N, C-alpha and C positions, 0 to 999 in steps of 0.2 A: 551527577557525574556523566559526562559525555563519553560515549563508547567509540573508539576509533574503528576504521574499516578493518584493520588488522585484527583487533580484538573480536569483531563480529565474525570474521573468518575462523579464528581460533576457537570460537565457541560453537563451531559447527552449525551455524545458523542457516547454511545454505538449504537445508531441508525444511526450514520454517518459512512462514509467511508473515510479514509485518503488515499491519493495517495503518494506512496514513489517511487522515481526513484532511479536507481542504487541499488535496494533492495536485490540483490542476494549475496552481499559480503560486508565486511567491515562495515563502519559507516551506510550505507543505510540498511543493514540487521539488525544491532543492533537497529536502530530506528524503523524498522518494528516490531521487537520483543517487544520493549518498548511500542509501541502503542497497540499491541495485549495483553500485560500484563495489560493494562488499560481497557480491555474489549471492545475495539473499533474494527471495521472491517477495513481491509486494502486491497487496490489494489496496486499490485507491478508491476514494469516493469524493464526490463534490455534489452540490445541489443540481448542477447543470449536466444533463446527459450529453449534450453537445461538447462541453468542455472535457468530460470524462473520455469520450470517444477520441477527441483530438489528442489528448495527452497519451492515451493508450497507443494510438498509432505512432506518435512521435517517439515515445520511450521504447516501444517494442522494436522499432527500427534501429534505435541506438544501442539497446542492451540485449536484444534477442527476443524472439517469440517465446511465449510460454512462461516468462518470468514475471509478468505483470498482468493482473486482472483488475477490472474496475466496474463499478456500478454507481448510478446516481443515487445519492442518499442525503437527505436533510437531517443532520445529526440532532436537530432540535425536535424531531418527530420520532417518538418512541417506536411506533409501528414501522416506520421506514428503517430504523436501525435493526429491528428484529428481522425484517425481510432481507436486508442486505447481509446480516450476519449468517442467516441460513444459506444464502447463495454463496458466500465466501467459504463457509464450511464444506458445502457440497462440492465446490470446485477445487479447494486447496488444502483441506485438512484443518488442523488447529492453528490458531494464531500464536506466534511466539511473543510478540509485543505490539504495542500500538502507539501511534503518535496522533494527537497529543496524549501523553500518559494520563491515565485516570487519576483523579485527585484522591 
């Protein structure tokens, strides 16, 4: 079931942080924008540090500073995931939900 931006706002998700993988292009980037449009915060990751930094600059300019953080992370690498998870937790608190959703 897809959640609308209105439903996200009504669920008081503004104080939560969504984690979006593959967030620097395509569907992942559009989902990141959708979540930002719903007034939520987002933590993004992608394998390329350059792409993460470019996306952070672009979306921070469009949606405001402090609403989006990001780190390079290869989600096929368990150690990289643990490292990124620690960094996200330290900078943003707990995660409300993630994209893609775990199986």
